[in-house]
DSSP file (Angstrom, degrees, kcal/mol; ACC not computed):
  #  RESIDUE AA STRUCTURE BP1 BP2  ACC     N-H-->O    O-->H-N    N-H-->O    O-->H-N    TCO  KAPPA ALPHA  PHI   PSI    X-CA   Y-CA   Z-CA
    1    1 A M              0   0    0      0, 0.0     2,-0.2     0, 0.0     3,-0.0   0.000 360.0 360.0 360.0 135.8    0.0    0.0    0.0
    2    2 A E     >  -     0   0    0      1,-0.1     4,-1.5     4,-0.0     3,-0.5  -0.538 360.0-134.0 -76.2 140.9    1.3    3.4   -0.9
    3    3 A I  H  > S+     0   0    0      1,-0.2     4,-2.6    -2,-0.2     5,-0.2   0.822 104.7  62.1 -63.3 -32.0    1.8    5.8    2.0
    4    4 A S  H  > S+     0   0    0      1,-0.2     4,-2.1     2,-0.2    -1,-0.2   0.869 102.2  50.6 -65.2 -35.6    0.0    8.6    0.0
    5    5 A L  H  > S+     0   0    0     -3,-0.5     4,-2.5     2,-0.2    -1,-0.2   0.907 111.3  48.1 -66.7 -41.0   -3.2    6.5   -0.1
    6    6 A F  H  X S+     0   0    0     -4,-1.5     4,-2.7     2,-0.2    -2,-0.2   0.910 111.5  49.6 -65.5 -41.7   -3.0    6.0    3.7
    7    7 A L  H  X S+     0   0    0     -4,-2.6     4,-2.4     2,-0.2    -1,-0.2   0.875 110.1  51.4 -64.5 -37.4   -2.4    9.7    4.3
    8    8 A S  H  X S+     0   0    0     -4,-2.1     4,-2.3     2,-0.2     5,-0.2   0.932 109.8  49.6 -63.5 -45.8   -5.3   10.5    2.0
    9    9 A F  H  X S+     0   0    0     -4,-2.5     4,-3.1     1,-0.2     5,-0.2   0.943 111.0  49.8 -55.9 -49.3   -7.5    8.1    4.0
   10   10 A L  H  X S+     0   0    0     -4,-2.7     4,-3.0     1,-0.2     5,-0.3   0.898 108.8  52.7 -59.0 -41.6   -6.4    9.8    7.3
   11   11 A G  H  X S+     0   0    0     -4,-2.4     4,-1.8     2,-0.2    -1,-0.2   0.937 114.6  40.4 -60.5 -47.7   -7.1   13.2    5.9
   12   12 A F  H  X S+     0   0    0     -4,-2.3     4,-2.4     2,-0.2    -2,-0.2   0.923 118.0  47.9 -66.9 -44.6  -10.7   12.3    5.0
   13   13 A F  H  X S+     0   0    0     -4,-3.1     4,-2.4    -5,-0.2    -2,-0.2   0.938 113.0  46.3 -64.4 -48.1  -11.3   10.3    8.1
   14   14 A I  H  X S+     0   0    0     -4,-3.0     4,-2.5    -5,-0.2    -1,-0.2   0.893 112.9  50.8 -63.7 -39.2   -9.9   12.9   10.6
   15   15 A T  H  X S+     0   0    0     -4,-1.8     4,-2.5    -5,-0.3    -1,-0.2   0.917 109.7  50.5 -63.5 -42.2  -11.9   15.6    8.8
   16   16 A A  H  X S+     0   0    0     -4,-2.4     4,-2.1     2,-0.2    -2,-0.2   0.910 111.4  48.0 -62.0 -42.2  -15.1   13.5    9.1
   17   17 A V  H  X S+     0   0    0     -4,-2.4     4,-2.6     2,-0.2    -2,-0.2   0.912 110.8  51.2 -65.1 -41.9  -14.5   12.9   12.8
   18   18 A I  H  X S+     0   0    0     -4,-2.5     4,-2.7     1,-0.2    -2,-0.2   0.901 109.2  51.5 -61.3 -40.6  -13.8   16.6   13.3
   19   19 A L  H  X S+     0   0    0     -4,-2.5     4,-2.3     2,-0.2    -1,-0.2   0.897 110.2  48.5 -63.8 -39.9  -17.1   17.4   11.5
   20   20 A V  H  X S+     0   0    0     -4,-2.1     4,-2.5     2,-0.2    -2,-0.2   0.926 112.2  48.6 -65.4 -43.7  -19.0   15.0   13.7
   21   21 A V  H  X S+     0   0    0     -4,-2.6     4,-2.0     2,-0.2    -2,-0.2   0.914 111.3  50.1 -62.3 -42.7  -17.4   16.5   16.9
   22   22 A A  H  X S+     0   0    0     -4,-2.7     4,-2.8     1,-0.2     5,-0.2   0.909 110.1  51.5 -60.8 -41.4  -18.3   20.0   15.6
   23   23 A F  H  X S+     0   0    0     -4,-2.3     4,-3.3     2,-0.2     5,-0.3   0.923 106.9  52.9 -60.8 -44.8  -21.8   18.8   15.0
   24   24 A L  H  X S+     0   0    0     -4,-2.5     4,-1.4     1,-0.2    -1,-0.2   0.901 112.8  45.0 -58.3 -41.5  -22.1   17.4   18.6
   25   25 A Y  H  X S+     0   0    0     -4,-2.0     4,-1.0     2,-0.2    -2,-0.2   0.946 117.2  43.1 -66.8 -49.4  -21.0   20.8   20.0
   26   26 A L  H  X S+     0   0    0     -4,-2.8     4,-2.6     1,-0.2     3,-0.2   0.848 108.6  58.2 -69.4 -34.8  -23.3   22.8   17.7
   27   27 A Y  H  X S+     0   0    0     -4,-3.3     4,-2.3     1,-0.2    -1,-0.2   0.907 104.2  52.5 -60.6 -41.4  -26.3   20.5   18.2
   28   28 A A  H  < S+     0   0    0     -4,-1.4    -1,-0.2    -5,-0.3     7,-0.2   0.802 112.1  46.1 -66.1 -27.9  -26.1   21.1   22.0
   29   29 A I  H  < S+     0   0    0     -4,-1.0    -2,-0.2    -3,-0.2    -1,-0.2   0.871 111.8  51.1 -78.0 -39.2  -26.2   24.9   21.3
   30   30 A V  H  < S+     0   0    0     -4,-2.6    -2,-0.2     2,-0.1    -3,-0.2   0.858  95.3  78.3 -70.0 -37.7  -29.0   24.7   18.8
   31   31 A T  S  < S-     0   0    0     -4,-2.3     4,-0.1    -5,-0.2    60,-0.1  -0.515  81.5-133.3 -75.9 142.9  -31.4   22.6   21.0
   32   32 A P  S    S+     0   0    0      0, 0.0     2,-0.3     0, 0.0    -1,-0.1   0.416  86.1  62.0 -78.9   4.1  -33.1   24.7   23.7
   33   33 A Y  S    S-     0   0    0     -5,-0.0     2,-1.3     4,-0.0     3,-0.1  -0.850  96.4-100.4-124.2 162.9  -32.3   22.1   26.4
   34   34 A D     >  -     0   0    0     -2,-0.3     4,-2.8     1,-0.2     5,-0.2  -0.684  35.7-174.5 -88.0  94.3  -29.0   20.9   27.8
   35   35 A D  H  > S+     0   0    0     -2,-1.3     4,-2.5    -7,-0.2     5,-0.2   0.915  81.5  48.5 -54.8 -49.1  -28.5   17.6   26.0
   36   36 A Y  H  >>S+     0   0    0      1,-0.2     4,-3.0     2,-0.2     5,-0.5   0.893 113.1  46.9 -64.5 -40.6  -25.4   16.6   27.9
   37   37 A N  I  >>S+     0   0    0      2,-0.2     5,-2.3     1,-0.2     4,-1.8   0.928 112.7  49.6 -65.9 -44.3  -26.9   17.4   31.3
   38   38 A L  I  <5S+     0   0    0     -4,-2.8     6,-2.9     3,-0.2    -2,-0.2   0.894 120.3  37.1 -60.4 -39.0  -30.1   15.5   30.5
   39   39 A I  I  X5S+     0   0    0     -4,-2.5     4,-0.6    -5,-0.2    -2,-0.2   0.959 127.3  30.1 -79.5 -53.0  -28.1   12.5   29.3
   40   40 A F  I  <5S+     0   0    0     -4,-3.0    -3,-0.2    -5,-0.2    -2,-0.2   0.799 135.1  24.5 -84.0 -29.7  -25.1   12.3   31.7
   41   41 A E  I  <<S+     0   0    0     -4,-1.8    -3,-0.2    -5,-0.5    -4,-0.1   0.816 130.5  37.3-100.2 -40.3  -26.7   13.8   34.8
   42   42 A G  T  4<S-     0   0    0     -5,-2.3    -3,-0.2    -6,-0.2     3,-0.2   0.504  90.1-136.4 -92.6  -4.7  -30.4   13.2   34.4
   43   43 A N     <  +     0   0    0     -4,-0.6     2,-0.8    -6,-0.3    -4,-0.2   0.877  37.4 177.5  49.3  40.4  -30.1    9.7   32.8
   44   44 A N     >  -     0   0    0     -6,-2.9     4,-2.0     1,-0.2    -1,-0.2  -0.663  19.0-169.8 -82.9 107.4  -32.8   10.9   30.3
   45   45 A I  H  > S+     0   0    0     -2,-0.8     4,-2.7     1,-0.2     5,-0.2   0.872  84.7  56.6 -66.1 -38.5  -33.4    8.1   27.8
   46   46 A A  H  > S+     0   0    0      1,-0.2     4,-2.4     2,-0.2    -1,-0.2   0.921 109.3  45.9 -60.3 -44.3  -35.5   10.3   25.6
   47   47 A A  H  > S+     0   0    0     59,-0.4     4,-2.6     1,-0.2    -1,-0.2   0.900 112.7  50.8 -65.3 -40.8  -32.7   12.9   25.2
   48   48 A A  H  X S+     0   0    0     -4,-2.0     4,-2.6     2,-0.2    -2,-0.2   0.898 111.2  48.0 -65.0 -40.4  -30.1   10.1   24.6
   49   49 A L  H  X S+     0   0    0     -4,-2.7     4,-2.5     2,-0.2    -2,-0.2   0.937 113.9  46.3 -65.3 -46.1  -32.3    8.6   21.9
   50   50 A G  H  X S+     0   0    0     -4,-2.4     4,-1.8    -5,-0.2    -2,-0.2   0.909 115.2  46.6 -62.2 -42.3  -32.8   11.9   20.2
   51   51 A F  H  X S+     0   0    0     -4,-2.6     4,-1.9     2,-0.2    -2,-0.2   0.896 111.8  50.9 -67.6 -41.6  -29.2   12.8   20.4
   52   52 A G  H  X S+     0   0    0     -4,-2.6     4,-2.2     1,-0.2    -2,-0.2   0.902 109.5  50.8 -62.4 -41.5  -28.1    9.4   19.1
   53   53 A G  H  X S+     0   0    0     -4,-2.5     4,-3.1     1,-0.2    -1,-0.2   0.866 107.6  53.8 -63.2 -36.3  -30.5    9.7   16.2
   54   54 A A  H  X S+     0   0    0     -4,-1.8     4,-2.0     2,-0.2    -1,-0.2   0.886 107.4  51.0 -65.5 -38.0  -29.0   13.1   15.5
   55   55 A I  H  X S+     0   0    0     -4,-1.9     4,-1.8     2,-0.2    -2,-0.2   0.935 114.9  41.8 -64.9 -45.8  -25.5   11.6   15.4
   56   56 A I  H  X S+     0   0    0     -4,-2.2     4,-1.9     1,-0.2    -2,-0.2   0.920 112.0  57.3 -64.4 -42.5  -26.6    8.9   13.0
   57   57 A G  H  < S+     0   0    0     -4,-3.1    -2,-0.2     1,-0.2    -1,-0.2   0.839 111.9  39.9 -59.2 -35.7  -28.6   11.5   11.0
   58   58 A V  H  X S+     0   0    0     -4,-2.0     4,-1.5     1,-0.2    -1,-0.2   0.784 110.3  59.5 -84.1 -27.6  -25.5   13.6   10.4
   59   59 A S  H  X S+     0   0    0     -4,-1.8     4,-2.4    -5,-0.2    -2,-0.2   0.835  97.3  61.1 -69.8 -31.6  -23.2   10.7    9.8
   60   60 A I  H  X S+     0   0    0     -4,-1.9     4,-2.2     2,-0.2    -1,-0.2   0.957 108.6  39.8 -63.0 -52.3  -25.4    9.4    6.8
   61   61 A P  H  > S+     0   0    0      0, 0.0     4,-2.6     0, 0.0    -1,-0.2   0.838 113.2  56.5 -69.1 -27.8  -24.9   12.6    4.7
   62   62 A L  H  X S+     0   0    0     -4,-1.5     4,-2.3     2,-0.2    -2,-0.2   0.916 107.6  49.0 -64.6 -40.1  -21.3   12.8    5.8
   63   63 A Y  H  X S+     0   0    0     -4,-2.4     4,-2.5     2,-0.2     5,-0.2   0.932 110.8  50.2 -60.3 -45.8  -20.8    9.3    4.4
   64   64 A S  H  X S+     0   0    0     -4,-2.2     4,-2.6     1,-0.2    -2,-0.2   0.902 109.7  50.5 -60.7 -41.3  -22.5   10.3    1.2
   65   65 A A  H  X S+     0   0    0     -4,-2.6     4,-1.5     1,-0.2    -1,-0.2   0.890 110.5  50.3 -64.3 -38.5  -20.2   13.3    0.9
   66   66 A L  H  < S+     0   0    0     -4,-2.3    -2,-0.2     1,-0.2    -1,-0.2   0.924 115.0  42.9 -63.1 -43.8  -17.2   11.1    1.4
   67   67 A V  H  < S+     0   0    0     -4,-2.5    -2,-0.2     1,-0.2    -1,-0.2   0.871 122.6  36.0 -71.9 -37.9  -18.4    8.6   -1.3
   68   68 A H  H  < S+     0   0    0     -4,-2.6    -1,-0.2    -5,-0.2    -2,-0.2   0.550  88.1 111.2 -97.8  -7.9  -19.5   11.2   -3.9
   69   69 A S     <  -     0   0    0     -4,-1.5     3,-0.1    -5,-0.2     4,-0.0  -0.344  52.2-155.6 -71.4 149.6  -16.9   13.9   -3.4
   70   70 A V  S    S+     0   0    0      1,-0.1     2,-0.3    -2,-0.0    -1,-0.1   0.518  75.9   7.1 -99.4  -8.7  -14.4   14.5   -6.2
   71   71 A S  S  > S-     0   0    0      1,-0.1     4,-2.2     0, 0.0     5,-0.1  -0.967  80.5 -97.2-160.1 171.7  -11.8   16.1   -3.9
   72   72 A Y  H  > S+     0   0    0     -2,-0.3     4,-2.7     2,-0.2     5,-0.2   0.929 123.6  48.7 -61.9 -46.1  -11.0   16.8   -0.3
   73   73 A I  H  > S+     0   0    0      1,-0.2     4,-2.6     2,-0.2     5,-0.2   0.900 109.0  53.6 -62.9 -41.4  -12.3   20.4   -0.5
   74   74 A D  H  > S+     0   0    0      1,-0.2     4,-2.4     2,-0.2    -1,-0.2   0.922 110.5  47.3 -57.9 -45.7  -15.5   19.1   -2.2
   75   75 A F  H  X S+     0   0    0     -4,-2.2     4,-2.8     1,-0.2    -2,-0.2   0.937 111.1  50.6 -61.7 -46.8  -16.0   16.7    0.7
   76   76 A A  H  X S+     0   0    0     -4,-2.7     4,-2.1     2,-0.2    -2,-0.2   0.905 111.7  47.4 -60.8 -42.3  -15.4   19.4    3.3
   77   77 A I  H  X S+     0   0    0     -4,-2.6     4,-2.2     2,-0.2    -1,-0.2   0.949 115.1  44.3 -64.2 -48.9  -17.9   21.8    1.7
   78   78 A W  H  X S+     0   0    0     -4,-2.4     4,-2.5     1,-0.2    -2,-0.2   0.840 111.1  55.9 -66.3 -32.0  -20.6   19.1    1.4
   79   79 A G  H  X S+     0   0    0     -4,-2.8     4,-2.1    -5,-0.2    -1,-0.2   0.910 108.4  46.9 -63.7 -42.4  -19.8   18.0    5.0
   80   80 A I  H  X S+     0   0    0     -4,-2.1     4,-2.5     2,-0.2    -2,-0.2   0.904 111.8  50.9 -65.9 -41.2  -20.4   21.5    6.3
   81   81 A I  H  X S+     0   0    0     -4,-2.2     4,-2.4     2,-0.2    -2,-0.2   0.918 108.5  52.6 -61.1 -43.0  -23.6   21.7    4.3
   82   82 A A  H  X S+     0   0    0     -4,-2.5     4,-2.1     1,-0.2    -2,-0.2   0.918 110.3  47.8 -58.5 -44.6  -24.8   18.4    5.7
   83   83 A I  H  X S+     0   0    0     -4,-2.1     4,-2.6     1,-0.2    -1,-0.2   0.924 110.4  51.5 -63.2 -45.1  -24.2   19.6    9.2
   84   84 A L  H  X S+     0   0    0     -4,-2.5     4,-2.6     1,-0.2    -2,-0.2   0.906 109.1  50.5 -60.6 -42.2  -26.0   22.9    8.6
   85   85 A I  H  X S+     0   0    0     -4,-2.4     4,-2.3     1,-0.2    -1,-0.2   0.934 112.4  46.6 -61.2 -46.3  -29.1   21.0    7.2
   86   86 A Q  H  X S+     0   0    0     -4,-2.1     4,-2.4     1,-0.2    -2,-0.2   0.887 113.3  49.4 -64.5 -38.8  -29.2   18.8   10.3
   87   87 A L  H  X S+     0   0    0     -4,-2.6     4,-2.7     2,-0.2    -2,-0.2   0.898 109.6  50.8 -68.3 -40.3  -28.8   21.7   12.6
   88   88 A I  H  X S+     0   0    0     -4,-2.6     4,-2.4    -5,-0.2     5,-0.2   0.926 110.8  49.9 -61.8 -44.0  -31.6   23.7   10.9
   89   89 A F  H  X S+     0   0    0     -4,-2.3     4,-2.8    -5,-0.2     5,-0.3   0.948 112.2  46.8 -57.9 -49.6  -33.9   20.7   11.2
   90   90 A A  H  X S+     0   0    0     -4,-2.4     4,-2.3     1,-0.2    -2,-0.2   0.897 111.2  52.4 -61.5 -41.0  -33.0   20.3   14.9
   91   91 A F  H  < S+     0   0    0     -4,-2.7     4,-0.4     2,-0.2    -1,-0.2   0.938 113.9  42.3 -60.3 -48.0  -33.5   24.0   15.6
   92   92 A I  H >< S+     0   0    0     -4,-2.4     3,-1.2     1,-0.2     4,-0.4   0.947 115.6  47.4 -66.1 -49.5  -37.0   24.0   13.9
   93   93 A V  H >< S+     0   0    0     -4,-2.8     3,-1.2     1,-0.3     9,-0.6   0.882 110.4  51.3 -63.4 -39.6  -38.3   20.8   15.4
   94   94 A T  T 3< S+     0   0    0     -4,-2.3    -1,-0.3    -5,-0.3     9,-0.3   0.528 104.0  60.4 -78.8  -2.5  -37.2   21.6   19.0
   95   95 A R  T <  S+     0   0    0     -3,-1.2    -1,-0.2    -4,-0.4    -2,-0.2   0.462  74.2 117.5-100.0  -2.6  -38.9   25.0   18.8
   96   96 A L    <   -     0   0    0     -3,-1.2     7,-0.5    -4,-0.4     2,-0.2  -0.410  51.0-158.5 -63.1 139.8  -42.4   23.5   18.2
   97   97 A N    >   +     0   0    0      4,-0.1     3,-0.8     5,-0.1     2,-0.2  -0.622  42.2  26.2-115.3 174.6  -44.7   24.5   21.0
   98   98 A G  G >  S-     0   0    0      1,-0.2     3,-1.4    -2,-0.2     6,-0.1  -0.463 118.8  -6.7  80.6-144.9  -48.0   23.2   22.5
   99   99 A K  G 3  S+     0   0    0      1,-0.3    -1,-0.2    -2,-0.2    -3,-0.0   0.778 138.5  46.4 -60.1 -30.8  -49.1   19.6   22.3
  100  100 A Y  G <  S+     0   0    0     -3,-0.8     2,-0.8     4,-0.0    -1,-0.3  -0.109  76.3 146.2-106.9  34.7  -46.3   18.6   19.9
  101  101 A S    <>  -     0   0    0     -3,-1.4     4,-1.8     1,-0.2     5,-0.2  -0.621  28.2-173.5 -78.0 109.4  -43.4   20.3   21.8
  102  102 A F  H  > S+     0   0    0     -2,-0.8     4,-2.8    -9,-0.6     5,-0.3   0.889  83.7  59.6 -65.3 -38.4  -40.3   18.2   21.5
  103  103 A K  H  > S+     0   0    0     -7,-0.5     4,-2.2   -10,-0.3     5,-0.2   0.956 110.2  37.6 -57.0 -55.7  -38.6   20.4   24.0
  104  104 A S  H  > S+     0   0    0      1,-0.2     4,-1.9     2,-0.2    -1,-0.2   0.893 118.2  49.8 -67.8 -38.6  -40.9   19.9   26.9
  105  105 A K  H  X>S+     0   0    0     -4,-1.8     5,-2.7     2,-0.2     4,-0.5   0.892 112.3  46.3 -69.0 -39.1  -41.5   16.2   26.1
  106  106 A I  H ><5S+     0   0    0     -4,-2.8     3,-1.0     3,-0.2   -59,-0.4   0.912 111.5  51.5 -69.7 -41.1  -37.7   15.4   25.9
  107  107 A V  H 3<5S+     0   0    0     -4,-2.2    -1,-0.2    -5,-0.3    -2,-0.2   0.880 109.5  51.4 -60.9 -36.5  -37.0   17.3   29.0
  108  108 A Q  H 3<5S-     0   0    0     -4,-1.9    -1,-0.3    -5,-0.2    -2,-0.2   0.614 118.1-117.1 -74.9 -12.0  -39.7   15.3   30.7
  109  109 A G  T <<5 +     0   0    0     -3,-1.0     2,-1.0    -4,-0.5    -3,-0.2   0.766  47.9 171.5  83.1  26.4  -38.1   12.1   29.5
  110  110 A V    >>< -     0   0    0     -5,-2.7     4,-1.6     1,-0.2     3,-0.7  -0.596  19.0-159.4 -73.6 104.5  -41.0   10.9   27.3
  111  111 A I  H 3> S+     0   0    0     -2,-1.0     4,-2.5     1,-0.2     5,-0.2   0.866  84.1  57.0 -60.0 -44.4  -39.3    8.0   25.5
  112  112 A P  H 3> S+     0   0    0      0, 0.0     4,-2.4     0, 0.0    -1,-0.2   0.862 107.8  50.3 -57.9 -32.5  -41.6    7.8   22.4
  113  113 A V  H <> S+     0   0    0     -3,-0.7     4,-2.6     2,-0.2    -2,-0.2   0.881 109.0  51.2 -71.9 -37.3  -40.8   11.4   21.6
  114  114 A G  H  X S+     0   0    0     -4,-1.6     4,-2.2     2,-0.2    -1,-0.2   0.895 111.3  48.3 -63.2 -39.7  -37.1   10.7   21.9
  115  115 A I  H  X S+     0   0    0     -4,-2.5     4,-2.7     2,-0.2    -2,-0.2   0.921 111.4  49.6 -65.9 -43.8  -37.5    7.8   19.5
  116  116 A L  H  X S+     0   0    0     -4,-2.4     4,-2.7    -5,-0.2     5,-0.2   0.914 110.1  50.9 -61.2 -42.6  -39.5   10.0   17.1
  117  117 A M  H  X S+     0   0    0     -4,-2.6     4,-2.3     2,-0.2    -1,-0.2   0.912 111.0  49.2 -60.8 -42.3  -36.8   12.7   17.3
  118  118 A A  H  X S+     0   0    0     -4,-2.2     4,-2.3     2,-0.2    -2,-0.2   0.941 112.8  46.1 -62.2 -48.1  -34.2   10.1   16.5
  119  119 A F  H  X S+     0   0    0     -4,-2.7     4,-2.6     1,-0.2    -2,-0.2   0.882 112.1  50.9 -65.5 -38.1  -36.1    8.7   13.5
  120  120 A L  H  X S+     0   0    0     -4,-2.7     4,-2.6    -5,-0.2    -1,-0.2   0.910 110.5  49.7 -64.1 -41.4  -36.9   12.2   12.2
  121  121 A S  H  X S+     0   0    0     -4,-2.3     4,-2.1    -5,-0.2    -2,-0.2   0.901 112.6  47.2 -63.5 -41.2  -33.2   13.1   12.4
  122  122 A I  H  X S+     0   0    0     -4,-2.3     4,-2.4     2,-0.2    -2,-0.2   0.912 111.6  50.9 -66.7 -42.2  -32.2    9.9   10.6
  123  123 A A  H  X S+     0   0    0     -4,-2.6     4,-2.4     2,-0.2    -2,-0.2   0.919 111.1  47.5 -62.1 -43.7  -34.9   10.5    7.9
  124  124 A I  H  X S+     0   0    0     -4,-2.6     4,-2.9     1,-0.2    -1,-0.2   0.894 110.7  53.6 -63.9 -38.3  -33.6   14.0    7.3
  125  125 A G  H  X S+     0   0    0     -4,-2.1     4,-2.7     2,-0.2    -2,-0.2   0.902 108.9  48.1 -61.8 -41.7  -30.1   12.6    7.2
  126  126 A L  H  X S+     0   0    0     -4,-2.4     4,-2.8     2,-0.2    -2,-0.2   0.919 114.3  45.5 -65.7 -43.5  -31.2   10.1    4.5
  127  127 A L  H  X S+     0   0    0     -4,-2.4     4,-1.9     2,-0.2    -2,-0.2   0.903 113.0  51.6 -64.7 -40.4  -32.9   12.9    2.5
  128  128 A N  H  X S+     0   0    0     -4,-2.9     4,-0.8    -5,-0.2    -2,-0.2   0.932 113.0  44.8 -58.6 -49.2  -29.9   15.1    3.0
  129  129 A A  H >< S+     0   0    0     -4,-2.7     3,-0.9     1,-0.2    -2,-0.2   0.916 112.2  51.1 -65.0 -44.4  -27.5   12.3    1.7
  130  130 A G  H >< S+     0   0    0     -4,-2.8     3,-1.1     1,-0.3    -1,-0.2   0.833 104.7  58.0 -63.6 -32.0  -29.7   11.4   -1.2
  131  131 A S  H 3< S+     0   0    0     -4,-1.9    -1,-0.3     1,-0.2    -2,-0.2   0.730 104.9  51.4 -71.1 -21.3  -29.9   15.1   -2.3
  132  132 A M  T << S+     0   0    0     -3,-0.9     2,-1.8    -4,-0.8    -1,-0.2   0.308  74.7 109.0 -99.6  11.2  -26.1   15.2   -2.6
  133  133 A S    <         0   0    0     -3,-1.1    -1,-0.1     1,-0.2   -68,-0.1  -0.608 360.0 360.0 -86.0  83.4  -25.7   12.1   -4.8
  134  134 A Y              0   0    0     -2,-1.8    -1,-0.2   -66,-0.1    -4,-0.0   0.378 360.0 360.0 -98.6 360.0  -24.7   14.1   -7.8
């Protein structure tokens, strides 16, 4: 194996991991509740499910960007776009009020709402990924 191929792999892989870490940080800012506190201090299963779904949801379009990109810069740009789409989705969904308030239900630990949040995040991730298969 050529060292240049391995270095190329490392560049793409490390960038993808950095993008996921950036997403984890920004997702916690975008949601109106403290994801990390709910999960690590409150043992809130609904928050953990929603957060886990968001991680999968952003990883799917990042994978698509890795597979379909024609260069490193192309991947980085599409990776950032993927993150922005997922963050916009999370911002909008967690701001719904009333009977369908994700914010209040997740804070209360309502597991079906956490599952729904996870599935919605994954669905948006799949649509996000499919939209970038150019």
